[in-house]
Kinemage of the C-alpha trace (Angstrom):
@kinemage 1
@onewidth
@group {chain A} dominant
@subgroup {mainchain}
@vectorlist {calphas} color= white
{ca unk a 1} P -36.141 117.633 -14.089
{ca unk a 2} L -38.618 115.810 -11.539
{ca unk a 3} L -42.053 117.145 -10.542
{ca unk a 4} L -40.217 117.337 -6.962
{ca unk a 5} L -37.328 119.460 -8.004
{ca unk a 6} L -39.667 121.507 -9.803
{ca unk a 7} L -41.803 122.277 -6.863
{ca unk a 8} L -38.540 122.703 -4.728
{ca unk a 9} L -37.103 125.482 -7.137
{ca unk a 10} L -40.478 127.240 -7.012
{ca unk a 11} L -40.519 127.384 -3.502
{ca unk a 12} L -36.982 128.665 -3.576
{ca unk a 13} L -38.154 131.393 -5.886
{ca unk a 14} L -41.151 132.429 -3.796
{ca unk a 15} L -38.916 132.729 -0.739
{ca unk a 16} L -36.432 134.700 -2.529
{ca unk a 17} L -38.923 136.925 -3.991
{ca unk a 18} L -40.627 137.698 -0.676
{ca unk a 19} L -37.333 138.319 1.025
{ca unk a 20} L -36.517 140.793 -1.550
{ca unk a 21} L -39.674 142.867 -1.631
{ca unk a 22} L -38.969 146.417 -0.102
{ca unk a 23} L -40.467 147.673 3.315
{ca unk a 24} L -43.243 150.335 2.959
{ca unk a 25} L -45.208 152.180 5.209
{ca unk a 26} L -48.696 151.461 6.240
{ca unk a 27} L -51.438 152.294 3.629
{ca unk a 28} L -53.315 151.092 0.735
{ca unk a 29} L -50.221 149.773 -1.008
{ca unk a 30} L -49.113 148.177 1.738
{ca unk a 31} L -52.262 146.355 2.469
{ca unk a 32} L -52.135 145.304 -1.133
{ca unk a 33} L -48.608 143.976 -0.512
{ca unk a 34} L -49.298 142.024 2.443
{ca unk a 35} L -52.207 140.419 0.807
{ca unk a 36} L -49.728 139.326 -2.102
{ca unk a 37} L -47.318 138.284 0.375
{ca unk a 38} L -49.958 136.092 2.147
{ca unk a 39} L -51.024 134.544 -1.082
{ca unk a 40} L -47.390 133.850 -1.829
{ca unk a 41} L -46.909 132.215 1.469
{ca unk a 42} L -49.933 130.113 1.105
{ca unk a 43} L -48.483 128.851 -2.233
{ca unk a 44} L -45.101 128.264 -0.840
{ca unk a 45} L -47.237 126.062 1.996
{ca unk a 46} L -48.994 124.189 -0.946
{ca unk a 47} L -45.828 123.897 -2.737
{ca unk a 48} L -43.991 122.195 0.191
{ca unk a 49} L -47.484 119.994 0.873
{ca unk a 50} L -47.089 118.919 -2.990
{ca unk a 51} L -43.400 118.762 -2.442
{ca unk a 52} L -44.162 116.066 0.691
{ca unk a 53} L -46.351 114.268 -1.442
{ca unk a 54} L -44.225 114.100 -4.264
{ca unk a 55} L -41.418 112.870 -2.042
{ca unk a 56} L -43.840 109.990 -0.845
{ca unk a 57} L -44.824 108.972 -4.263
{ca unk a 58} L -41.139 108.995 -5.335
{ca unk a 59} L -40.470 106.588 -2.121
{ca unk a 60} L -43.275 104.702 -2.912
{ca unk a 61} L -42.205 104.668 -6.817
{ca unk a 62} L -38.671 103.513 -5.811
{ca unk a 63} L -40.108 100.523 -3.485
{ca unk a 64} L -42.141 99.280 -6.584
{ca unk a 65} L -39.366 99.279 -8.630
{ca unk a 66} L -37.212 97.486 -6.390
{ca unk a 67} L -40.331 94.948 -5.667
{ca unk a 68} L -40.716 94.589 -9.687
{ca unk a 69} L -36.934 93.618 -9.864
{ca unk a 70} L -37.177 91.211 -7.242
{ca unk a 71} L -40.388 89.718 -9.043
{ca unk a 72} L -38.538 89.788 -12.368
{ca unk a 73} L -35.736 87.951 -10.835
{ca unk a 74} L -38.184 85.251 -9.347
{ca unk a 75} L -39.898 84.885 -12.632
{ca unk a 76} L -36.506 84.503 -14.285
{ca unk a 77} L -35.820 81.806 -11.463
{ca unk a 78} L -39.090 80.110 -12.098
{ca unk a 79} L -38.377 79.998 -15.840
{ca unk a 80} L -34.948 78.541 -15.489
{ca unk a 81} L -36.714 75.880 -12.768
{ca unk a 82} L -39.380 74.869 -15.347
{ca unk a 83} L -36.581 74.578 -18.308
{ca unk a 84} L -34.827 72.298 -15.657
{ca unk a 85} L -38.055 70.466 -14.762
{ca unk a 86} L -38.840 69.873 -18.362
{ca unk a 87} L -35.372 68.614 -19.098
{ca unk a 88} L -35.685 66.271 -15.967
{ca unk a 89} L -38.987 64.877 -16.981
{ca unk a 90} L -37.510 64.030 -20.620
{ca unk a 91} L -34.678 62.169 -18.849
{ca unk a 92} L -36.897 60.405 -16.371
{ca unk a 93} L -39.009 59.239 -19.117
{ca unk a 94} L -36.378 58.167 -21.170
{ca unk a 95} L -35.142 56.347 -17.889
{ca unk a 96} L -38.413 55.003 -17.384
{ca unk a 97} L -38.653 53.349 -20.526
{ca unk a 98} L -35.478 51.917 -20.130
{ca unk a 99} L -36.586 50.634 -16.922
{ca unk a 100} L -39.622 49.242 -18.221
{ca unk a 101} L -37.510 47.349 -21.068
{ca unk a 102} L -35.333 46.075 -18.014
{ca unk a 103} L -38.681 45.050 -16.074
{ca unk a 104} L -39.799 43.200 -19.219
{ca unk a 105} L -36.390 41.454 -19.440
{ca unk a 106} L -36.537 40.641 -15.803
{ca unk a 107} L -39.994 39.317 -16.362
{ca unk a 108} L -39.084 37.206 -19.180
{ca unk a 109} L -35.990 35.820 -17.226
{ca unk a 110} L -38.491 35.255 -14.384
{ca unk a 111} L -40.847 33.248 -16.413
{ca unk a 112} L -37.772 31.082 -17.743
{ca unk a 113} L -36.725 30.317 -13.822
{ca unk a 114} L -40.097 28.990 -13.520
{ca unk a 115} L -39.708 26.518 -16.302
{ca unk a 116} L -37.817 23.432 -15.792
{ca unk a 117} L -37.071 20.946 -18.602
{ca unk a 118} L -36.251 17.425 -18.698
{ca unk a 119} L -35.981 14.302 -20.664
{ca unk a 120} L -34.337 10.964 -20.864
{ca unk a 121} L -33.324 8.606 -23.820
{ca unk a 122} L -33.014 4.945 -23.272
{ca unk a 123} L -31.703 2.515 -26.163
{ca unk a 124} L -32.303 -1.122 -25.270
{ca unk a 125} L -31.220 -4.765 -26.712
{ca unk a 126} L -33.480 -7.307 -25.737
{ca unk a 127} L -33.369 -11.152 -25.850
{ca unk a 128} L -36.394 -13.400 -24.607
{ca unk a 129} L -35.884 -17.244 -24.450
{ca unk a 130} L -39.290 -18.927 -23.423
{ca unk a 131} L -41.431 -22.161 -23.827
{ca unk a 132} L -45.018 -22.702 -25.399
{ca unk a 133} L -47.698 -25.181 -24.889
{ca unk a 134} L -47.740 -27.856 -27.654
{ca unk a 135} L -50.394 -30.576 -27.476
{ca unk a 136} L -50.756 -30.021 -23.529
{ca unk a 137} L -46.911 -29.954 -22.939
{ca unk a 138} L -44.205 -27.511 -22.681
{ca unk a 139} L -41.888 -26.948 -25.723
{ca unk a 140} L -39.259 -24.843 -26.825
{ca unk a 141} L -40.179 -21.585 -28.458
{ca unk a 142} L -38.614 -19.523 -31.046
{ca unk a 143} L -36.059 -17.108 -29.289
{ca unk a 144} L -36.726 -13.291 -29.949
{ca unk a 145} L -34.196 -10.422 -30.464
{ca unk a 146} L -34.986 -6.955 -30.756
{ca unk a 147} L -33.537 -3.344 -30.385
{ca unk a 148} L -35.773 -0.710 -28.669
{ca unk a 149} L -35.776 2.814 -27.509
{ca unk a 150} L -37.850 4.842 -24.979
{ca unk a 151} L -37.687 8.769 -25.299
{ca unk a 152} L -39.360 11.121 -22.817
{ca unk a 153} L -39.355 14.890 -22.891
{ca unk a 154} L -41.349 17.391 -20.667
{ca unk a 155} L -41.075 20.236 -18.102
{ca unk a 156} L -42.356 21.384 -14.874
{ca unk a 157} L -43.910 24.833 -14.619
{ca unk a 158} L -44.051 26.736 -11.446
{ca unk a 159} L -47.283 28.369 -11.302
{ca unk a 160} L -47.522 29.820 -7.899
{ca unk a 161} L -45.216 29.533 -4.742
{ca unk a 162} L -47.189 26.414 -3.934
{ca unk a 163} L -48.217 24.954 -7.387
{ca unk a 164} L -47.174 23.510 -10.461
{ca unk a 165} L -48.109 21.949 -13.609
{ca unk a 166} L -46.376 18.988 -15.002
{ca unk a 167} L -46.433 17.803 -18.693
{ca unk a 168} L -44.431 14.678 -20.551
{ca unk a 169} L -44.464 13.226 -23.841
{ca unk a 170} L -43.049 9.715 -24.254
{ca unk a 171} L -42.753 7.428 -27.340
{ca unk a 172} L -44.296 4.000 -27.439
{ca unk a 173} L -47.979 4.671 -28.602
{ca unk a 174} L -50.842 4.061 -26.320
{ca unk a 175} L -49.491 1.313 -24.172
{ca unk a 176} L -50.106 2.068 -20.580
{ca unk a 177} L -47.324 -0.138 -19.302
{ca unk a 178} L -44.597 0.915 -21.769
{ca unk a 179} L -43.100 3.495 -23.698
{ca unk a 180} L -40.626 1.681 -25.425
{ca unk a 181} L -40.648 1.732 -29.454
{ca unk a 182} L -38.980 -1.161 -31.253
{ca unk a 183} L -36.853 -0.405 -34.333
{ca unk a 184} L -38.940 -1.832 -36.988
{ca unk a 185} L -41.212 -1.226 -39.829
{ca unk a 186} L -38.406 0.156 -42.206
{ca unk a 187} L -37.454 2.845 -40.057
{ca unk a 188} L -41.073 4.455 -40.042
{ca unk a 189} L -42.050 7.290 -37.956
{ca unk a 190} L -42.786 6.512 -34.214
{ca unk a 191} L -45.697 7.387 -32.173
{ca unk a 192} L -45.254 9.906 -29.081
{ca unk a 193} L -47.988 10.442 -26.575
{ca unk a 194} L -49.081 12.381 -23.767
{ca unk a 195} L -47.285 10.564 -20.900
{ca unk a 196} L -47.737 12.847 -17.860
{ca unk a 197} L -50.251 16.007 -17.571
{ca unk a 198} L -51.265 17.087 -14.037
{ca unk a 199} L -51.385 19.804 -11.591
{ca unk a 200} L -49.643 19.653 -8.054
{ca unk a 201} L -50.289 21.780 -5.520
{ca unk a 202} L -49.098 21.865 -1.991
{ca unk a 203} L -52.087 23.336 0.055
{ca unk a 204} L -50.258 22.813 3.228
{ca unk a 205} L -46.820 22.333 4.307
{ca unk a 206} L -45.908 18.465 3.735
{ca unk a 207} L -49.232 17.639 1.854
{ca unk a 208} L -50.280 17.787 -1.747
{ca unk a 209} L -53.022 17.530 -4.098
{ca unk a 210} L -52.390 16.223 -7.801
{ca unk a 211} L -54.984 15.911 -10.559
{ca unk a 212} L -54.396 14.756 -14.057
{ca unk a 213} L -52.315 11.878 -15.291
{ca unk a 214} L -49.675 11.673 -12.769
{ca unk a 215} L -46.958 9.219 -11.123
{ca unk a 216} L -47.897 7.074 -8.709
{ca unk a 217} L -48.925 8.688 -5.423
{ca unk a 218} L -47.467 6.217 -2.914
{ca unk a 219} L -44.424 4.799 -1.777
{ca unk a 220} L -43.075 1.598 -3.417
{ca unk a 221} L -39.799 -0.174 -2.770
{ca unk a 222} L -37.374 0.823 -5.337
{ca unk a 223} L -36.577 -2.415 -7.023
{ca unk a 224} L -39.920 -4.124 -6.758
{ca unk a 225} L -42.013 -5.269 -9.984
{ca unk a 226} L -45.407 -5.827 -8.275
{ca unk a 227} L -46.393 -2.297 -9.845
{ca unk a 228} L -45.247 -1.525 -13.252
{ca unk a 229} L -42.918 1.826 -13.312
{ca unk a 230} L -43.927 3.273 -16.530
{ca unk a 231} L -47.791 3.013 -15.569
{ca unk a 232} L -49.037 6.622 -14.804
{ca unk a 233} L -52.630 6.930 -13.671
{ca unk a 234} L -55.209 9.085 -14.398
{ca unk a 235} L -57.481 10.772 -11.507
{ca unk a 236} L -56.463 12.418 -8.317
{ca unk a 237} L -54.800 12.061 -5.267
{ca unk a 238} L -53.715 13.541 -1.729
{ca unk a 239} L -50.235 12.509 -0.530
{ca unk a 240} L -48.743 13.772 2.759
{ca unk a 241} L -45.185 13.332 4.450
{ca unk a 242} L -45.193 14.729 8.069
{ca unk a 243} L -42.326 13.949 10.303
{ca unk a 244} L -42.320 10.237 10.358
{ca unk a 245} L -45.663 9.596 8.833
{ca unk a 246} L -46.550 9.481 5.384
{ca unk a 247} L -49.362 8.324 3.141
{ca unk a 248} L -51.908 8.665 0.243
{ca unk a 249} L -55.447 8.478 -0.653
{ca unk a 250} L -56.372 8.328 -4.553
{ca unk a 251} L -58.941 7.817 -7.008
{ca unk a 252} L -58.248 6.727 -10.676
{ca unk a 253} L -60.786 6.415 -13.759
{ca unk a 254} L -59.784 3.225 -15.729
{ca unk a 255} L -62.510 2.983 -18.266
{ca unk a 256} L -65.669 5.040 -19.028
{ca unk a 257} L -68.895 3.053 -19.841
{ca unk a 258} L -71.343 4.580 -21.608
{ca unk a 259} L -74.604 3.287 -23.535
{ca unk a 260} L -77.609 5.336 -24.693
{ca unk a 261} L -80.047 2.820 -23.681
{ca unk a 262} L -82.004 3.444 -20.453
{ca unk a 263} L -81.653 0.027 -19.209
{ca unk a 264} L -77.694 0.188 -19.734
{ca unk a 265} L -75.182 -0.310 -16.831
{ca unk a 266} L -72.786 2.784 -17.159
{ca unk a 267} L -70.821 2.238 -14.208
{ca unk a 268} L -67.166 3.410 -14.872
{ca unk a 269} L -64.481 1.288 -13.852
{ca unk a 270} L -62.301 3.052 -11.240
{ca unk a 271} L -59.678 2.008 -8.751
{ca unk a 272} L -59.742 3.671 -5.250
{ca unk a 273} L -56.864 3.214 -2.541
{ca unk a 274} L -54.999 4.181 0.230
{ca unk a 275} L -51.313 4.106 1.906
{ca unk a 276} L -50.351 4.861 5.465
{ca unk a 277} L -46.720 4.470 6.230
{ca unk a 278} L -43.945 5.318 8.804
{ca unk a 279} L -40.499 5.737 8.189
{ca unk a 280} L -37.656 5.575 10.945
{ca unk a 281} L -33.865 5.604 11.329
{ca unk a 282} L -32.234 2.222 11.896
{ca unk a 283} L -28.517 1.098 11.582
{ca unk a 284} L -27.419 4.164 10.523
{ca unk a 285} L -30.055 4.353 7.663
{ca unk a 286} L -33.889 5.071 6.974
{ca unk a 287} L -36.497 2.268 7.259
{ca unk a 288} L -39.790 2.485 6.203
{ca unk a 289} L -43.065 0.021 6.643
{ca unk a 290} L -46.378 0.764 4.696
{ca unk a 291} L -49.906 -0.788 4.347
{ca unk a 292} L -51.866 -0.325 1.124
{ca unk a 293} L -55.178 -1.387 0.200
{ca unk a 294} L -56.982 -0.709 -3.143
{ca unk a 295} L -60.408 -1.911 -4.220
{ca unk a 296} L -61.303 -1.948 -8.128
{ca unk a 297} L -64.980 -0.438 -8.379
{ca unk a 298} L -66.854 -1.414 -11.568
{ca unk a 299} L -64.295 -4.176 -12.491
{ca unk a 300} L -66.005 -7.379 -11.791
{ca unk a 301} L -68.033 -8.715 -14.854
{ca unk a 302} L -66.492 -6.065 -17.023
{ca unk a 303} L -63.495 -5.898 -19.416
{ca unk a 304} L -61.221 -2.937 -18.230
{ca unk a 305} L -58.538 -4.479 -20.303
{ca unk a 306} L -55.747 -2.717 -22.754
{ca unk a 307} L -55.852 -4.686 -26.177
{ca unk a 308} L -58.317 -7.053 -24.841
{ca unk a 309} L -55.873 -8.626 -22.819
{ca unk a 310} L -56.307 -9.824 -19.195
{ca unk a 311} L -52.786 -10.321 -18.538
{ca unk a 312} L -53.511 -13.576 -16.274
{ca unk a 313} L -56.540 -12.428 -14.384
{ca unk a 314} L -59.229 -15.277 -14.286
{ca unk a 315} L -62.102 -14.463 -16.821
{ca unk a 316} L -65.290 -15.720 -17.905
{ca unk a 317} L -67.602 -15.377 -21.011
{ca unk a 318} L -70.211 -12.922 -20.787
{ca unk a 319} L -72.978 -12.937 -23.725
{ca unk a 320} L -73.069 -15.605 -26.612
{ca unk a 321} L -72.282 -15.681 -30.317
{ca unk a 322} L -71.239 -12.441 -31.546
{ca unk a 323} L -71.750 -10.437 -28.743
{ca unk a 324} L -69.646 -12.781 -26.475
{ca unk a 325} L -66.845 -11.141 -24.417
{ca unk a 326} L -64.313 -11.836 -22.011
{ca unk a 327} L -64.785 -10.542 -18.325
{ca unk a 328} L -63.200 -10.474 -14.974
{ca unk a 329} L -64.547 -13.086 -12.981
{ca unk a 330} L -63.507 -11.747 -9.454
{ca unk a 331} L -63.374 -8.667 -7.816
{ca unk a 332} L -59.983 -6.963 -6.593
{ca unk a 333} L -59.823 -5.702 -3.269
{ca unk a 334} L -56.156 -6.110 -2.482
{ca unk a 335} L -54.259 -5.560 0.891
{ca unk a 336} L -50.413 -5.038 0.508
{ca unk a 337} L -47.831 -4.794 2.965
{ca unk a 338} L -44.400 -3.027 2.415
{ca unk a 339} L -41.054 -2.793 4.342
{ca unk a 340} L -37.504 -1.514 3.380
{ca unk a 341} L -34.465 -1.278 5.516
{ca unk a 342} L -31.919 1.033 4.874
{ca unk a 343} L -28.257 0.047 5.630
{ca unk a 344} L -24.577 0.763 4.910
{ca unk a 345} L -21.584 -1.736 3.960
{ca unk a 346} L -18.822 0.323 4.020
{ca unk a 347} L -19.479 3.677 2.137
{ca unk a 348} L -22.084 1.408 -0.123
{ca unk a 349} L -25.715 1.701 0.509
{ca unk a 350} L -27.749 -1.540 1.194
{ca unk a 351} L -31.645 -1.762 1.016
{ca unk a 352} L -33.385 -5.059 1.999
{ca unk a 353} L -36.991 -4.891 1.281
{ca unk a 354} L -39.904 -7.334 1.220
{ca unk a 355} L -43.758 -6.766 -0.080
{ca unk a 356} L -46.724 -9.428 0.820
{ca unk a 357} L -50.169 -9.093 -0.426
{ca unk a 358} L -53.780 -10.526 -0.839
{ca unk a 359} L -56.812 -10.194 -2.698
{ca unk a 360} L -59.521 -10.117 -0.159
{ca unk a 361} L -62.436 -10.276 -2.364
{ca unk a 362} L -64.562 -13.463 -1.619
{ca unk a 363} L -64.218 -16.844 -3.557
{ca unk a 364} L -60.886 -16.029 -4.943
{ca unk a 365} L -58.571 -19.261 -5.156
{ca unk a 366} L -55.429 -18.185 -6.207
{ca unk a 367} L -55.057 -14.550 -4.341
{ca unk a 368} L -51.434 -14.140 -2.798
{ca unk a 369} L -48.359 -12.484 -3.878
{ca unk a 370} L -45.178 -11.773 -2.072
{ca unk a 371} L -41.484 -10.431 -2.973
{ca unk a 372} L -38.280 -9.779 -1.337
{ca unk a 373} L -35.107 -8.422 -2.643
{ca unk a 374} L -31.825 -6.281 -1.757
{ca unk a 375} L -30.049 -3.680 -3.378
{ca unk a 376} L -26.335 -2.965 -2.797
{ca unk a 377} L -24.876 0.454 -4.234
{ca unk a 378} L -26.578 3.040 -6.182
{ca unk a 379} L -25.423 3.801 -9.758
{ca unk a 380} L -26.010 7.667 -10.147
{ca unk a 381} L -22.829 9.959 -9.584
{ca unk a 382} L -19.928 9.268 -11.920
{ca unk a 383} L -18.344 5.715 -11.616
{ca unk a 384} L -20.540 4.457 -8.973
{ca unk a 385} L -22.657 1.185 -9.496
{ca unk a 386} L -24.981 -1.109 -8.185
{ca unk a 387} L -26.148 -4.723 -8.102
{ca unk a 388} L -29.858 -6.161 -7.339
{ca unk a 389} L -31.336 -9.317 -6.257
{ca unk a 390} L -35.245 -10.252 -6.171
{ca unk a 391} L -37.745 -12.860 -6.264
{ca unk a 392} L -41.398 -12.717 -6.672
{ca unk a 393} L -44.054 -15.210 -6.502
{ca unk a 394} L -47.829 -13.488 -7.749
{ca unk a 395} L -50.736 -15.906 -7.933
{ca unk a 396} L -53.185 -15.449 -10.882
{ca unk a 397} L -55.668 -13.098 -9.280
{ca unk a 398} L -53.478 -11.679 -6.248
{ca unk a 399} L -53.324 -8.419 -8.190
{ca unk a 400} L -55.267 -6.401 -10.861
{ca unk a 401} L -52.877 -7.014 -13.625
{ca unk a 402} L -53.439 -4.338 -15.767
{ca unk a 403} L -51.106 -2.353 -13.311
{ca unk a 404} L -48.119 -4.974 -12.782
{ca unk a 405} L -44.698 -5.036 -14.269
{ca unk a 406} L -44.901 -5.433 -18.188
{ca unk a 407} L -41.521 -7.697 -18.424
{ca unk a 408} L -41.335 -9.842 -15.370
{ca unk a 409} L -43.053 -13.027 -16.323
{ca unk a 410} L -43.981 -11.320 -19.701
{ca unk a 411} L -46.252 -8.926 -17.851
{ca unk a 412} L -48.568 -11.510 -16.647
{ca unk a 413} L -49.970 -12.945 -12.892
{ca unk a 414} L -49.672 -16.397 -12.153
{ca unk a 415} L -45.590 -16.180 -12.021
{ca unk a 416} L -42.548 -16.752 -10.173
{ca unk a 417} L -38.933 -16.199 -10.172
{ca unk a 418} L -35.685 -14.348 -10.002
{ca unk a 419} L -34.215 -11.291 -11.474
{ca unk a 420} L -30.661 -10.188 -11.467
{ca unk a 421} L -29.942 -6.413 -12.021
{ca unk a 422} L -26.627 -4.236 -12.389
{ca unk a 423} L -26.072 -0.878 -12.924
{ca unk a 424} L -22.777 1.536 -13.725
{ca unk a 425} L -22.636 5.326 -14.058
{ca unk a 426} L -19.307 5.981 -16.048
{ca unk a 427} L -20.025 9.447 -16.061
{ca unk a 428} L -22.636 12.091 -14.909
{ca unk a 429} L -26.329 11.622 -16.401
{ca unk a 430} L -25.052 8.390 -18.458
{ca unk a 431} L -25.912 4.926 -16.856
{ca unk a 432} L -25.438 1.224 -17.985
{ca unk a 433} L -27.963 -1.233 -16.963
{ca unk a 434} L -28.299 -5.164 -17.156
{ca unk a 435} L -31.422 -6.976 -16.207
{ca unk a 436} L -31.639 -10.642 -16.361
{ca unk a 437} L -35.005 -12.370 -15.519
{ca unk a 438} L -35.354 -16.446 -15.018
{ca unk a 439} L -39.222 -16.993 -14.295
{ca unk a 440} L -41.753 -19.441 -14.259
{ca unk a 441} L -45.052 -18.940 -16.131
{ca unk a 442} L -48.596 -20.709 -14.903
{ca unk a 443} L -47.165 -21.573 -11.598
{ca unk a 444} L -50.603 -22.440 -10.602
{ca unk a 445} L -52.874 -23.045 -13.283
{ca unk a 446} L -52.137 -24.681 -16.636
{ca unk a 447} L -48.591 -25.983 -18.230
{ca unk a 448} L -45.789 -24.314 -16.621
{ca unk a 449} L -43.529 -22.667 -18.854
{ca unk a 450} L -40.105 -21.250 -18.620
{ca unk a 451} L -39.470 -17.668 -19.581
{ca unk a 452} L -35.922 -15.853 -19.475
{ca unk a 453} L -35.419 -12.028 -20.605
{ca unk a 454} L -32.263 -10.172 -20.801
{ca unk a 455} L -32.044 -6.543 -21.099
{ca unk a 456} L -29.164 -4.267 -21.751
{ca unk a 457} L -29.770 -0.659 -21.573
{ca unk a 458} L -27.923 2.785 -21.879
{ca unk a 459} L -29.676 5.728 -20.245
{ca unk a 460} L -29.100 9.092 -21.050
{ca unk a 461} L -30.756 12.009 -18.821
{ca unk a 462} L -31.047 15.568 -19.569
């Protein structure tokens, strides 16, 4: 029984007791009875008050119980949510680890997309027929026949959206004008060297800065022999092509000079140059004309030679006795004009080109070079072909000989003659070429010598 029920029962009993008491007349007993009845009425009133309080307490208790039940339900829900969040966190961690692994794969794939590998292999059969000087007169020399190869392998690495690094290795040892390697010496291991190593930064649209050992930064007619195609200069250059205009400026380091003696002349041999040209459409093709100038600094009265060979440039003796050396007699300030016209014969491209150059340095006697040629077709896509013919004449000191073609006229100045070239591509990335050179050496100075060279090549690119 609750307290409220007990209080109610007591109130009922008191009420019945008062109601059943007999009535008496007035007197002392009556007074006492009335006092008792008054006390009982007071107790009854108090019991009612207690009952009201108890009812209020029970209502409050009931409300608290309801509130407690609600809180317990909330706690149960929160515990369920915590358990769910824990399970979700574990799943998210697992998914995060998987995503991180996938990102690593993506990063690896992205790195791979930034690297572009490339290379080529050329196998050549070469035959040379030439004359030599015997007792002041031209006489047939022994013919020479040899097999050679050229192997190159490198990559372009995209460093940023606007810059890349290029590296390439090549056979042929340290010859700056040739990466050919002759089959000889009982199949010995062949030398490999750094052929290209440069950074290329496109600092504004249409303009690039290159630093390192790179390709020529200027435009050349495709079949010209005035510059050697294998020569890769070392230094820096800025080249641009915007609309119809193109050009470049460059500086190459050719030879470092160092002597610890305080009075020594340590001026390095460098070559500074610039080209400016314009391209324009003409007769359905693209044509170009350009003017090019370079200055050989620190070259006169020094010997910036490969293997001690001036390759036809005029030399004088410096020093005497055991210290005597051959040095360049002249400076080389060369101005070169080049032009090429692109046409079409039916569906075949036709290129007509010409070049004219002079060494503007003072006191140079044999100072002029010129060349002209034509090429029909282009051996590139499967079952395509090309045919080219050129004539070139180069005076003894018209060009700095260390950078001219190493095959035409045996790689020297003071030459003239023809070159006929044909090519065919039977399948993709494979081309067959044949080049026949008919040249005259010592055309201005010394005894004229006939020089013929036949090259048969098969080229593989990958």
